[in-house]
C-alpha positions, 0 to 999 in steps of 0.5 A: 528516477531510473529504478522501477517503483513497486508497491508490495502489498505483502509487506503492508500485510506483515505490518498488520500481523502483530495486531492479530486482526480477523481477515475482514478487519485486517482487510479494512485496516489495510485498505484504509491505511493504503488510502492514506498512503496512495496520495503521498506515494504518488507525490513521492513518485513524481508522476512515475507509475508505481507497479502494484498500487492500482490494486489499492486505488 
């Protein structure tokens, strides 16, 4: 894995846009989904750092 791994939270936000949630509900949904994703992403990264992911841990 020579490429830099980057987690882009803006892309995640775009996925929730069609739900038309208020900012509180949007934030809670995003954090809940990211909480589910973090262990999977870390496993996929095989110990490499994922830039931008620390904000969601």
